[in-house]
Steps between C-alpha positions, in 0.01 A plus 500: 500500500830465313313366197301824489798726564707323232230577242483866612168474686417821686359579844513140624306439821472186715200495736440241773129408505516185715285639780243679283441289185389138481596443136871591503787591731675766292440749221782625283416814302715625214467752219611440142511778243381308191307190393824332401654582837199358689529176301876483569442558873239223516722256312799581719302448822361165376841370394678620815249355744481171309879474488569599861196363681362233262163675516277561199302818462215607279473826306164668478415812301648655189787743484309730261239546777774628731464242778645150520470275803747217560343272759716262702236439768674635808652784297311706242702729273317797347665660198349834403533772241544837677141604419342176625706500820388856570137413420469183710721615790549157658745655746212699648250214483736272695651768723442283808767265366857543616740637238806275517699648215478794260740546210468829314 
């Protein structure tokens, strides 16, 4: 979460999905205000997790599409443009998950 906050990510949300999803334990959702910011957020998350936890992730998507996914297996980080986050509304789709942390 610090990696996202340090790069000025907005509306950061950590959702516990352990009891309702078979493919991951947690979702992290974050909004970035530009393509460049989305790329910087993804890079920061990859470097931080690799450095602190020795775990490699994989980026999927393109920042110009407004949605990047950084997949670490048990944690999936979704980085959205404001429009894409509002359109896909993952918070609503996974509302059965427990919100562990929200940083405005």
